[in-house]
C-alpha positions as CSV (number, residue, x, y, z in Angstrom):
1,M,25.4,-2.3,-36.3
2,L,28.4,0.0,-36.2
3,L,26.2,3.1,-36.5
4,M,24.0,1.8,-33.7
5,A,27.1,1.1,-31.5
6,A,28.5,4.6,-32.2
7,F,25.2,6.2,-31.4
8,T,24.8,4.1,-28.2
9,A,28.3,5.1,-27.2
10,I,27.5,8.8,-27.7
11,V,24.2,8.5,-25.8
12,L,25.9,6.6,-22.9
13,S,28.7,9.1,-22.7
14,V,26.4,12.1,-22.6
15,G,24.0,10.2,-20.3
16,L,26.9,9.4,-17.9
17,V,28.0,13.0,-17.8
18,W,24.4,14.1,-17.2
19,W,24.0,11.5,-14.5
20,S,27.2,12.7,-12.8
21,V,26.2,16.3,-12.9
22,H,22.6,15.4,-11.8
23,S,23.8,13.2,-8.9
24,T,26.3,15.8,-7.8
25,R,23.6,18.5,-7.9
26,Q,21.3,16.3,-5.9
27,S,24.0,15.6,-3.4
28,V,24.7,19.4,-3.0
29,V,21.0,20.2,-2.8
30,G,20.5,17.5,-0.2
31,Q,23.1,19.2,1.9
32,A,22.1,22.8,1.0
33,L,18.4,22.5,1.9
34,P,19.0,21.6,5.6
35,L,21.6,24.3,5.9
36,Q,19.3,26.9,4.4
37,T,16.4,25.8,6.7
38,Q,18.7,25.9,9.8
39,A,19.9,29.4,8.9
40,L,16.3,30.5,8.5
41,E,15.3,28.9,11.9
42,Q,18.1,30.9,13.5
43,M,16.6,34.0,12.1
44,G,13.3,33.1,13.5
45,R,14.7,32.5,17.0
46,T,16.5,35.8,16.8
47,L,13.2,37.6,16.0
48,A,11.5,35.8,18.9
49,F,14.3,36.9,21.2
50,R,13.9,40.5,20.1
51,V,10.1,40.3,20.8
52,E,10.7,38.9,24.3
53,Q,13.2,41.7,25.0
54,Q,10.6,44.3,24.0
55,Q,7.9,42.6,26.2
56,K,10.0,42.5,29.4
57,P,9.6,46.3,30.3
58,L,5.8,45.9,29.6
59,Q,5.7,42.8,31.9
60,A,7.4,44.7,34.7
61,L,5.0,47.6,34.2
62,A,2.0,45.1,34.1
63,S,3.1,43.6,37.5
64,A,3.1,47.1,39.1
65,V,-0.2,48.2,37.6
66,A,-2.1,45.0,38.4
67,A,-1.8,45.7,42.2
68,H,-3.5,49.1,41.7
69,M,-6.3,48.1,39.4
70,G,-8.9,48.9,42.1
71,E,-7.7,52.6,42.2
72,P,-9.6,55.4,40.3
73,R,-8.7,56.0,36.6
74,A,-7.0,59.3,37.4
75,V,-4.6,57.6,39.9
76,L,-3.7,54.9,37.3
77,Q,-3.1,57.5,34.6
78,S,-0.9,59.6,36.8
79,M,1.1,56.5,37.9
80,L,1.8,55.6,34.2
81,L,2.8,59.3,33.5
82,Q,5.5,59.4,36.2
83,Q,9.0,60.1,34.9
84,T,10.3,56.9,36.5
85,S,7.6,54.7,34.9
86,M,8.6,52.3,32.2
87,A,5.7,53.6,30.2
88,G,8.1,56.1,28.6
89,L,9.7,53.2,26.7
90,F,6.6,52.8,24.6
91,E,5.2,55.3,22.1
92,R,1.6,54.4,22.9
93,L,0.2,52.8,26.0
94,Q,-3.4,51.6,26.8
95,L,-5.0,50.2,29.9
96,A,-8.4,48.5,30.1
97,D,-10.3,46.8,33.0
98,A,-11.7,43.3,33.1
99,Q,-14.9,44.4,31.5
100,G,-13.0,45.7,28.4
101,Q,-13.6,49.4,29.4
102,L,-10.7,51.5,28.3
103,L,-9.2,53.4,31.3
104,V,-6.0,55.0,30.0
105,N,-4.8,56.0,26.5
106,L,-1.3,57.5,26.4
107,Q,0.7,58.6,23.3
108,G,4.2,60.1,23.4
109,G,3.9,60.5,27.2
110,Q,0.7,62.5,26.9
111,A,-2.9,61.5,27.8
112,Q,-5.2,61.2,24.8
113,A,-9.0,61.0,24.6
114,L,-10.2,57.4,25.0
115,E,-12.3,57.7,21.8
116,A,-9.1,58.5,19.8
117,L,-7.9,54.9,20.1
118,A,-8.0,53.2,16.7
119,E,-10.3,50.2,16.3
120,P,-7.5,47.7,15.4
121,E,-5.8,48.5,18.7
122,R,-9.2,48.2,20.5
123,A,-9.7,44.8,18.9
124,A,-6.3,43.6,20.0
125,L,-7.0,44.6,23.6
126,R,-10.3,42.8,23.5
127,R,-8.6,39.7,22.1
128,G,-6.0,39.7,24.8
129,L,-8.7,40.1,27.4
130,E,-10.7,37.2,26.0
131,D,-7.7,34.8,25.6
132,G,-6.1,35.8,28.9
133,K,-2.6,35.4,27.5
134,P,0.1,37.6,25.9
135,L,-0.6,38.8,22.4
136,T,1.5,40.6,19.8
137,K,0.0,42.4,16.7
138,V,2.2,43.9,14.0
139,W,1.1,46.3,11.2
140,M,3.3,47.1,8.3
141,H,3.3,50.3,6.2
142,S,5.7,52.4,4.2
143,D,6.8,55.9,5.1
144,G,8.0,56.6,1.6
145,T,11.6,55.5,2.0
146,D,11.4,52.5,4.2
147,V,9.0,49.9,5.6
148,V,7.9,50.7,9.2
149,L,6.6,48.1,11.7
150,D,3.9,49.1,14.3
151,M,4.1,46.5,17.0
152,L,1.5,46.2,19.8
153,H,2.2,44.0,22.8
154,V,-0.8,43.1,24.9
155,L,-0.4,41.6,28.4
156,P,-3.2,40.4,30.7
157,L,-3.2,41.8,34.3
158,R,-3.9,39.4,37.1
159,S,-4.3,39.9,40.8
160,A,-2.3,38.1,43.5
161,Q,-5.0,35.4,43.5
162,G,-4.6,34.9,39.7
163,K,-7.9,36.7,38.8
164,L,-7.9,38.6,35.5
165,V,-8.4,42.3,36.4
166,G,-7.5,44.0,33.1
167,V,-5.2,44.2,30.1
168,L,-2.2,46.5,29.3
169,G,-1.1,47.3,25.8
170,G,2.2,48.9,24.7
171,S,3.1,50.0,21.1
172,L,6.5,50.4,19.5
173,Q,7.3,51.7,16.0
174,M,10.6,50.8,14.3
175,P,12.0,50.4,10.8
176,A,11.7,47.0,9.3
177,Q,15.4,47.2,8.4
178,A,16.3,47.4,12.1
179,F,14.0,44.6,13.3
180,L,13.8,42.0,10.5
181,P,16.8,40.0,9.3
182,A,19.0,41.7,6.7
183,G,18.8,38.8,4.3
184,A,21.8,39.1,1.9
185,S,25.0,38.1,3.7
186,T,26.7,35.9,1.0
187,D,26.7,35.7,-2.7
188,L,24.2,32.9,-2.5
189,D,21.9,35.0,-0.4
190,E,22.0,37.8,-3.0
191,K,20.5,35.3,-5.5
192,A,17.8,34.1,-3.1
193,S,14.5,35.8,-2.3
194,L,13.6,36.4,1.4
195,L,9.8,36.9,1.8
196,L,7.4,37.7,4.7
197,L,4.0,35.9,4.3
198,G,0.8,36.7,6.2
199,P,-1.4,34.0,7.9
200,D,-3.4,33.7,4.6
201,G,-0.3,33.2,2.5
202,K,-0.3,36.7,1.0
203,V,3.2,38.2,0.5
204,L,3.6,41.2,2.9
205,A,7.1,42.2,2.2
206,Q,10.3,41.1,0.4
207,N,13.9,41.7,0.9
208,E,15.8,43.0,-2.1
209,R,19.6,43.1,-1.7
210,G,19.3,43.6,2.1
211,H,16.5,46.2,1.9
212,W,12.9,45.4,2.9
213,Q,10.1,46.6,0.7
214,L,6.4,46.1,0.6
215,A,5.3,43.4,-1.8
216,G,4.1,44.3,-5.3
217,S,0.9,43.0,-6.8
218,S,2.2,41.2,-9.9
219,D,5.9,40.4,-9.5
220,L,5.2,37.8,-6.8
221,A,2.3,36.0,-8.4
222,W,4.4,32.8,-8.6
223,V,4.4,32.5,-4.8
224,R,0.6,32.8,-4.6
225,D,0.2,30.1,-7.2
226,V,2.2,27.6,-5.1
227,V,1.2,28.5,-1.5
228,D,-2.0,26.9,-0.4
229,A,-3.9,26.3,2.9
230,D,-2.3,22.9,3.5
231,W,1.2,24.2,3.0
232,I,0.5,27.1,5.4
233,K,-0.9,24.8,8.0
234,S,2.2,22.5,7.8
235,V,4.6,25.4,8.2
236,Q,2.7,26.7,11.3
237,L,3.5,23.4,12.9
238,G,7.3,23.8,12.5
239,A,10.1,24.7,10.1
240,R,9.8,23.1,6.6
241,G,12.3,22.7,3.8
242,E,11.5,21.2,0.4
243,Q,12.6,21.3,-3.3
244,R,10.1,22.6,-5.8
245,C,11.3,22.0,-9.4
246,Q,14.6,24.1,-9.6
247,Q,14.0,26.0,-6.3
248,L,14.8,25.3,-2.7
249,W,12.1,26.5,-0.3
250,S,12.7,27.0,3.4
251,A,10.0,28.4,5.7
252,V,9.8,29.0,9.4
253,P,6.7,30.2,11.4
254,L,6.8,33.4,13.6
255,P,4.3,32.4,16.3
256,W,4.1,35.9,17.8
257,T,2.5,37.2,14.6
258,Q,1.5,34.0,12.8
259,W,3.6,35.3,9.9
260,I,5.8,33.0,7.9
261,L,9.4,33.8,6.9
262,L,10.2,32.2,3.5
263,K,13.5,31.9,1.7
264,V,13.6,30.8,-1.9
265,S,16.9,30.0,-3.7
266,N,17.7,28.6,-7.0
267,V,19.3,25.1,-7.4
268,Q,21.5,26.5,-10.1
269,A,23.1,28.9,-7.7
270,W,24.1,26.1,-5.3
271,A,25.2,23.6,-8.0
272,P,25.8,25.2,-11.4
273,G,26.0,22.9,-14.4
274,P,28.7,22.7,-17.0
275,T,29.3,25.8,-19.2
276,R,28.7,25.7,-22.9
277,R,32.4,25.3,-23.6
278,E,32.5,22.3,-21.3
279,Q,29.4,20.8,-23.0
280,W,31.1,21.0,-26.4
281,T,34.2,19.4,-25.0
282,I,32.2,16.5,-23.5
283,L,30.4,16.0,-26.8
284,A,33.7,15.9,-28.7
285,I,35.1,13.3,-26.3
286,A,31.9,11.2,-26.7
287,V,32.2,11.3,-30.5
288,A,35.9,10.3,-30.4
289,A,35.0,7.4,-28.0
290,A,32.2,6.3,-30.3
291,L,34.5,6.3,-33.4
292,A,37.1,4.3,-31.5
293,L,34.4,1.8,-30.4
294,A,33.1,1.5,-34.0
295,L,36.6,0.7,-35.2
296,V,37.1,-2.0,-32.5
297,L,33.6,-3.5,-33.3
298,A,34.4,-3.5,-37.0
299,L,37.5,-5.7,-36.3
300,I,35.5,-8.0,-34.0
301,A,32.5,-8.3,-36.2
302,Y,34.4,-9.2,-39.4
303,P,34.1,-13.0,-38.9
304,L,30.4,-12.8,-38.1
305,T,29.8,-10.6,-41.2
306,E,31.6,-13.2,-43.3
307,L,29.5,-15.9,-41.7
308,Y,26.3,-14.0,-42.6
309,R,27.3,-13.6,-46.2
310,R,28.2,-17.3,-46.5
311,S,24.9,-18.3,-44.9
312,Q,23.0,-16.1,-47.5
313,R,24.8,-17.9,-50.3
314,A,23.9,-21.2,-48.8
315,L,20.2,-20.3,-48.6
316,Q,20.3,-19.2,-52.3
317,N,21.9,-22.5,-53.3
318,Q,19.2,-24.3,-51.3
319,L,21.7,-26.0,-49.1
320,A,20.0,-25.1,-45.8
321,D,17.3,-27.7,-46.2
322,E,19.7,-30.6,-46.7
323,V,20.1,-32.7,-43.5
324,D,22.9,-35.1,-42.8
325,S,21.5,-38.3,-41.2
326,N,24.6,-38.5,-38.9
327,V,24.5,-34.9,-37.7
328,R,21.1,-33.3,-36.7
329,G,21.9,-30.0,-38.3
330,A,22.0,-28.1,-41.5
331,L,24.7,-29.5,-43.9
332,W,25.6,-26.0,-45.2
333,W,27.3,-25.1,-41.9
334,R,29.8,-27.9,-42.7
335,R,30.5,-26.4,-46.1
336,L,31.5,-23.0,-44.7
337,S,35.1,-22.0,-44.7
338,E,37.3,-24.0,-42.3
339,H,39.1,-20.7,-41.5
340,D,36.3,-19.4,-39.2
341,W,37.6,-18.2,-35.9
342,G,36.4,-16.6,-32.7
343,E,32.6,-16.1,-32.4
344,A,31.9,-17.5,-35.9
345,Q,33.4,-20.9,-35.0
346,A,31.6,-20.9,-31.7
347,L,28.4,-20.0,-33.4
348,R,28.7,-22.8,-36.0
349,S,29.5,-25.4,-33.3
350,A,26.6,-24.2,-31.1
351,L,24.1,-24.5,-34.1
352,Q,25.3,-28.0,-34.8
353,V,24.7,-29.0,-31.2
354,L,21.3,-27.3,-31.2
355,G,20.3,-29.3,-34.3
356,Q,21.4,-32.5,-32.5
357,S,19.3,-31.7,-29.4
358,R,16.2,-30.6,-31.2
359,E,14.8,-34.1,-31.8
360,A,15.6,-35.2,-28.3
361,Q,13.7,-32.2,-26.9
362,H,10.8,-33.1,-29.1
363,E,10.7,-36.6,-27.8
364,R,10.9,-35.4,-24.1
365,Q,8.1,-33.0,-24.8
366,L,5.9,-35.8,-26.1
367,E,6.8,-37.9,-23.1
368,M,5.8,-35.1,-20.7
369,Q,2.5,-34.6,-22.5
370,L,1.8,-38.3,-22.2
371,Q,2.5,-38.2,-18.5
372,L,0.3,-35.2,-18.0
373,Q,-2.6,-36.8,-19.9
374,T,-2.2,-40.0,-17.8
375,L,-2.4,-38.0,-14.6
376,M,-5.5,-36.2,-15.7
377,D,-7.2,-39.5,-16.9
378,Y,-6.6,-41.3,-13.6
379,A,-7.3,-38.4,-11.3
380,P,-10.2,-39.0,-8.8
381,V,-12.0,-35.8,-10.1
382,G,-12.6,-34.6,-13.6
383,L,-9.9,-32.2,-14.8
384,V,-10.1,-29.7,-17.6
385,V,-7.6,-27.1,-18.9
386,T,-9.0,-24.2,-21.0
387,Q,-7.5,-21.2,-22.7
388,A,-9.5,-18.2,-24.0
389,G,-12.8,-20.1,-23.7
390,R,-11.5,-23.3,-25.4
391,I,-10.7,-26.7,-24.0
392,Q,-7.0,-27.5,-24.4
393,R,-6.7,-30.7,-22.4
394,V,-9.3,-32.9,-20.6
395,G,-9.2,-35.9,-18.4
396,M,-11.1,-39.1,-18.8
397,Q,-13.3,-38.5,-15.8
398,A,-14.5,-35.1,-17.1
399,A,-15.1,-36.6,-20.6
400,R,-17.3,-39.3,-19.1
401,I,-19.4,-36.8,-17.2
402,L,-20.0,-34.8,-20.4
403,G,-20.5,-37.9,-22.6
404,Y,-17.7,-37.3,-25.0
405,T,-14.3,-38.8,-25.6
406,P,-11.2,-36.7,-24.8
407,P,-10.3,-36.2,-28.5
408,E,-13.8,-34.9,-29.2
409,L,-13.5,-32.3,-26.5
410,Q,-10.0,-31.2,-27.6
411,G,-10.2,-27.6,-28.9
412,M,-14.0,-27.4,-28.3
413,P,-15.4,-24.0,-27.2
414,I,-16.9,-24.0,-23.7
415,Q,-20.0,-22.3,-25.2
416,R,-20.9,-25.5,-27.1
417,L,-21.4,-27.2,-23.7
418,C,-23.9,-24.6,-22.5
419,S,-27.6,-24.9,-23.4
420,S,-27.7,-21.2,-24.6
421,S,-25.5,-18.2,-25.1
422,H,-27.2,-16.6,-22.0
423,V,-26.2,-19.5,-19.8
424,Y,-22.6,-19.2,-21.2
425,E,-22.5,-15.5,-20.5
426,Q,-23.7,-16.0,-16.9
427,L,-21.0,-18.7,-16.4
428,V,-18.2,-16.5,-17.7
429,Q,-19.4,-13.6,-15.5
430,R,-19.5,-15.8,-12.4
431,I,-16.0,-17.2,-13.1
432,Q,-14.5,-13.8,-13.8
433,R,-16.1,-12.2,-10.8
434,D,-14.8,-15.0,-8.5
435,L,-11.3,-14.8,-10.0
436,D,-11.2,-11.1,-9.4
437,I,-12.5,-11.3,-5.8
438,Y,-11.2,-14.6,-4.5
439,G,-8.5,-15.7,-7.0
440,Q,-10.5,-18.9,-7.7
441,F,-14.0,-19.9,-8.8
442,D,-16.4,-22.4,-7.3
443,S,-20.0,-22.8,-8.3
444,E,-22.6,-25.1,-9.8
445,T,-23.9,-24.9,-13.4
446,S,-25.8,-26.9,-15.9
447,L,-24.0,-28.3,-19.0
448,Q,-25.2,-30.1,-22.1
449,R,-24.0,-33.7,-22.7
450,K,-23.3,-35.0,-26.2
451,D,-26.7,-36.8,-26.3
452,G,-28.5,-33.5,-25.5
453,S,-29.3,-34.3,-21.9
454,T,-28.6,-31.8,-19.1
455,V,-26.0,-32.6,-16.4
456,W,-25.5,-30.4,-13.3
457,V,-21.8,-30.1,-12.4
458,R,-19.8,-28.4,-9.7
459,I,-16.9,-26.5,-11.1
460,H,-13.9,-25.4,-9.0
461,G,-10.6,-24.1,-10.2
462,Q,-8.2,-21.2,-10.6
463,S,-6.1,-19.5,-13.2
464,M,-2.7,-20.8,-14.3
465,Q,-1.3,-17.3,-13.4
466,R,-2.3,-17.7,-9.7
467,M,-0.8,-21.3,-9.6
468,R,2.4,-20.0,-11.2
469,R,2.6,-17.3,-8.5
470,S,2.0,-19.8,-5.8
471,W,4.7,-22.2,-7.0
472,E,7.1,-19.4,-8.1
473,V,7.2,-20.7,-11.7
474,P,8.8,-18.2,-14.2
475,K,6.3,-16.3,-16.2
476,R,5.7,-17.5,-19.8
477,E,4.0,-15.5,-22.5
478,G,0.4,-16.4,-23.3
479,Q,-0.4,-18.3,-20.1
480,E,-2.6,-15.5,-18.6
481,N,-5.8,-17.0,-20.1
482,F,-5.3,-20.6,-18.9
483,L,-7.8,-21.9,-16.4
484,V,-7.7,-25.3,-14.6
485,W,-11.1,-26.8,-13.8
486,E,-12.2,-29.5,-11.4
487,V,-15.6,-30.9,-12.6
488,E,-17.9,-33.1,-10.4
489,D,-21.3,-34.5,-11.3
490,V,-23.8,-33.2,-8.7
491,T,-27.1,-34.0,-10.6
492,T,-28.1,-36.6,-8.0
493,Q,-27.2,-34.3,-5.1
494,R,-29.4,-31.5,-6.5
495,L,-32.3,-33.8,-6.7
496,V,-31.7,-34.9,-3.0
497,R,-31.6,-31.2,-1.9
498,E,-35.1,-30.6,-3.1
499,Q,-36.5,-33.1,-0.5
500,S,-37.8,-31.6,2.7
501,G,-35.9,-34.0,4.9
502,W,-32.6,-32.8,3.4
503,K,-33.5,-29.2,3.9
504,A,-34.3,-29.7,7.5
505,M,-30.9,-31.2,8.2
506,H,-28.7,-28.9,6.0
507,D,-27.6,-25.3,6.0
508,P,-29.2,-23.5,3.0
509,L,-26.2,-21.2,2.5
510,T,-23.2,-23.6,2.5
511,K,-25.1,-26.8,1.7
512,L,-23.4,-28.4,4.6
513,P,-25.1,-30.4,7.4
514,N,-26.4,-28.1,10.2
515,R,-25.9,-28.4,13.9
516,A,-28.7,-30.8,14.4
517,A,-27.4,-33.1,11.7
518,F,-23.9,-33.0,13.2
519,A,-25.3,-33.9,16.7
520,M,-27.3,-36.8,15.1
521,R,-24.2,-38.0,13.3
522,L,-22.1,-37.7,16.5
523,Q,-24.7,-39.6,18.5
524,E,-24.8,-42.3,15.9
525,W,-21.1,-42.7,16.0
526,L,-21.1,-42.8,19.8
527,R,-23.8,-45.5,19.7
528,E,-21.8,-47.6,17.1
529,C,-18.7,-47.3,19.3
530,A,-20.7,-48.5,22.4
531,E,-22.1,-51.5,20.5
532,A,-18.7,-52.4,19.2
533,T,-17.3,-52.3,22.7
534,V,-20.0,-54.5,24.1
535,E,-19.5,-57.1,21.3
536,A,-15.7,-57.1,21.6
537,G,-15.8,-57.4,25.4
538,E,-13.2,-56.1,27.8
539,D,-10.3,-58.2,26.1
540,A,-10.7,-56.5,22.8
541,G,-7.1,-55.2,23.1
542,E,-5.5,-52.1,21.7
543,Q,-7.4,-52.3,18.3
544,G,-10.7,-52.1,20.1
545,E,-9.5,-49.2,22.3
546,E,-8.6,-47.2,19.1
547,A,-12.1,-47.9,17.6
548,T,-13.8,-46.0,20.4
549,H,-11.6,-42.9,20.0
550,G,-11.9,-40.0,17.5
551,V,-11.3,-36.3,17.1
552,I,-13.6,-33.4,17.0
553,L,-12.4,-30.1,15.5
554,Y,-14.3,-26.9,16.3
555,L,-13.5,-24.1,13.9
556,D,-14.3,-20.4,14.4
557,L,-13.3,-17.9,11.6
558,D,-11.1,-15.0,12.7
559,H,-11.8,-11.4,11.7
560,F,-15.0,-12.4,9.8
561,S,-16.9,-9.4,11.1
562,Q,-14.5,-7.1,9.1
563,I,-15.7,-8.7,5.9
564,N,-19.4,-7.9,6.8
565,Q,-18.4,-4.4,7.7
566,Q,-16.4,-3.8,4.4
567,G,-18.6,-5.6,1.9
568,G,-21.9,-6.1,3.7
569,R,-24.0,-9.3,4.3
570,Q,-23.8,-10.4,0.7
571,A,-20.0,-10.5,0.7
572,G,-20.0,-12.3,4.0
573,D,-22.4,-15.0,2.7
574,E,-20.2,-15.5,-0.4
575,V,-17.1,-15.9,1.8
576,L,-18.8,-18.4,4.0
577,G,-19.8,-20.4,1.0
578,H,-16.2,-20.5,-0.3
579,I,-14.7,-21.3,3.1
580,A,-17.3,-24.1,3.7
581,R,-16.3,-25.8,0.4
582,L,-12.6,-25.3,1.2
583,I,-13.0,-27.0,4.6
584,E,-15.1,-29.8,3.1
585,A,-12.5,-30.5,0.4
586,S,-9.7,-30.5,3.0
587,V,-11.2,-33.2,5.2
588,R,-12.8,-35.5,2.6
589,P,-13.1,-38.5,2.7
590,H,-11.9,-39.1,6.2
591,G,-14.0,-36.5,8.0
592,W,-17.6,-35.2,8.3
593,V,-18.1,-31.4,8.2
594,A,-21.1,-29.3,9.4
595,R,-21.9,-25.6,9.9
596,V,-22.9,-25.3,13.6
597,G,-23.1,-21.5,13.9
598,G,-22.7,-18.2,12.0
599,D,-19.0,-18.5,11.2
600,E,-18.4,-21.7,13.1
601,F,-17.9,-25.2,11.7
602,A,-17.4,-28.7,13.3
603,V,-15.4,-31.7,11.9
604,L,-15.7,-35.2,13.1
605,L,-12.8,-37.5,12.4
606,P,-13.9,-41.0,13.6
607,G,-11.0,-43.3,14.7
608,A,-8.4,-40.6,14.2
609,T,-5.5,-40.3,16.7
610,Q,-4.5,-37.0,18.2
611,Q,-1.5,-36.7,15.9
612,Q,-3.8,-37.3,12.9
613,G,-6.3,-34.7,14.1
614,M,-3.5,-32.2,14.8
615,R,-2.2,-32.6,11.3
616,T,-5.7,-32.1,9.8
617,A,-6.2,-29.0,11.9
618,Q,-2.9,-27.5,10.9
619,L,-3.7,-28.2,7.2
620,L,-7.1,-26.4,7.7
621,C,-5.3,-23.4,9.3
622,M,-2.9,-23.1,6.4
623,A,-5.6,-23.5,3.8
624,V,-7.8,-20.8,5.3
625,Q,-4.8,-18.5,5.8
626,D,-3.6,-18.9,2.2
627,W,-7.1,-18.1,1.0
628,E,-7.6,-14.5,0.1
629,G,-10.4,-12.4,-1.3
630,A,-11.1,-8.8,-2.4
631,W,-14.1,-6.5,-2.3
632,E,-14.4,-3.2,-4.1
633,G,-10.6,-3.1,-4.6
634,R,-9.8,-3.9,-0.9
635,R,-8.2,-7.2,-0.1
636,Y,-8.8,-9.1,3.1
637,L,-7.2,-12.1,4.7
638,M,-8.8,-14.8,6.8
639,G,-7.7,-17.0,9.7
640,V,-9.3,-19.7,11.8
641,S,-9.1,-20.7,15.4
642,I,-9.5,-24.4,16.0
643,G,-10.2,-26.3,19.1
644,L,-9.2,-30.0,19.1
645,L,-10.9,-32.5,21.3
646,M,-9.6,-36.1,21.6
647,I,-12.9,-37.8,22.4
648,D,-13.5,-41.2,24.0
649,A,-16.9,-42.6,22.9
650,R,-17.3,-44.4,26.2
651,R,-17.0,-41.2,28.3
652,Y,-18.6,-38.4,26.3
653,T,-22.1,-37.4,25.4
654,V,-23.0,-35.3,22.4
655,A,-23.6,-32.2,24.5
656,A,-20.5,-32.6,26.5
657,A,-18.3,-33.2,23.5
658,L,-19.6,-30.1,21.6
659,K,-19.2,-28.0,24.8
660,A,-15.6,-29.2,25.3
661,A,-14.6,-28.6,21.7
662,D,-16.1,-25.2,21.8
663,M,-14.1,-24.4,25.0
664,A,-10.9,-25.5,23.2
665,C,-11.8,-23.2,20.3
666,Y,-12.3,-20.3,22.7
667,A,-8.9,-21.0,24.3
668,A,-7.3,-20.8,20.8
669,K,-8.9,-17.4,20.2
670,R,-7.9,-16.2,23.6
671,K,-4.2,-17.2,23.0
672,G,-3.8,-15.2,19.8
673,R,-6.2,-16.7,17.1
674,N,-5.2,-18.6,13.9
675,R,-3.9,-21.5,15.9
676,V,-4.9,-25.0,17.2
677,E,-5.6,-25.5,20.9
678,V,-5.9,-29.1,22.2
679,L,-8.2,-30.0,25.1
680,A,-7.2,-33.1,26.9
681,Q,-9.7,-35.8,27.4
682,A,-11.5,-35.7,30.7
683,A,-10.3,-38.3,33.2
């Protein structure tokens, strides 16, 4: 324990120092990167200003030449060769008409043959004529001692009416050292690399100690390995600063050439770490602190060490199994030395109390298990709890459906209740699939009773993990495989479904009554209310008045079309089936549910008040909203818009009631969806 404590102290000390250095470095880097990027942006603005200053004489010359573009070529050439012309500011000057025909080619103030113009300059003139906007092209080469820039500025010529009449190009040649930023101005800059990248990310030139040189082929391979098309595209949109491993990268675009100015500095230069001597000093301090901690722990742990030795002797003397009837704890704790102090005395007292409470906890656990079994036995549906494919607990209703007693089903594998291994595998696959997609399972399957007969049951449930998440119960190890089942005998219902009369009045997908059946049921209720009113007479009182009233809920699922778009028709049908069973379970036994459209349902609540109907509608909204599903890794949520109609059986017909409820549902959708809208009874 002492060695572990000393080792922990050393590790914590070194880790604390490392964390301090690392956090300090991150803080410095967080401030240094914006400063470096801002400085580089200032360089870019300076270069842009220099380009604008070079273009101004050419712009003035272009304004003068544009007014004489209709003159002969000789006149234009003589005008540009005048001593007072600004053409003398440029080493080369070219003039072309609107059709791209070269008219003038001057170099060093002398006329040159038109054919002598190089193809790159011709291409730049054509590009400026096609785009109809200013253009700057730069070529870089070395004259043996320095890097030289050949800059060609191209300006379109327009008449007074704004028509494009030609293009004028002026070339300048200057050393890169005079035009591009010097680079090294501080000690940090001397340790940084200033690079000039082309539009394709290729390194064109680099600044070494304030002197620009053309880039080599091998020494800058690390830049080509990092720069890609996406990075270049992001920089062209604006300045960018980022940290790559131990380097700070700042890049700004030069729009006039589509070049990129890149500055790369080392994090170590901004925030140097501790020296080797400082590292040894830190390690020595950590070792000294660890030894001091070990000494303190040795003094503190002495009583616990003595307690451990005495407990070992008690185990060897077989005293640990002797129990005092008056004290629920091991007797050997009482035979330990009475001179224990500090943690040892507290530990002995705590163990004695723990021994006293152990039996009481066992009794409470048995009582809780009895209460749980009682709740499961008297539940209105059959309840089963399984873990890893075995029955852990079963209610009386479920045991009766399967023809067993609860003790017989305790610990039985679910596979024994299936007629074959194939049926069991299909059941497991359905349950697992529904749990993955919807978080719960709901289907019908055939099981084998104790006497060998087959019973069709509807199983509905979810995992204990989902229930724990819903109720915010702390996680316990080993509960991931627990499933809670609701089992209902549907053998008779399946026989009824095979009859043609049932099929005509029910929806084949959800197994709910269809629109015709709902209309028939509503008509029957209206007739019963009318007959009851006639028999009771006009003096039936308030009780008779309530008997002729009820509530119709018209439900329309929200965002259901998105499920069909994401998962297709199959996913939509499965969701409809789950939602239908959810609605049916929420309104039973007081209501009557039917599917009246694609994603529309209707609920009849006979004799319900408006307050009761509103409470039921709100419960349906919450139940549908809490339901969630997934398809191919994408989760989707549902909502429902509900129209509530308080119906008076003496004033409404079937058609009028359905139309009014539908209008209320439409109003709920129009006011924001996933809500309940009440339509008042017609006067």
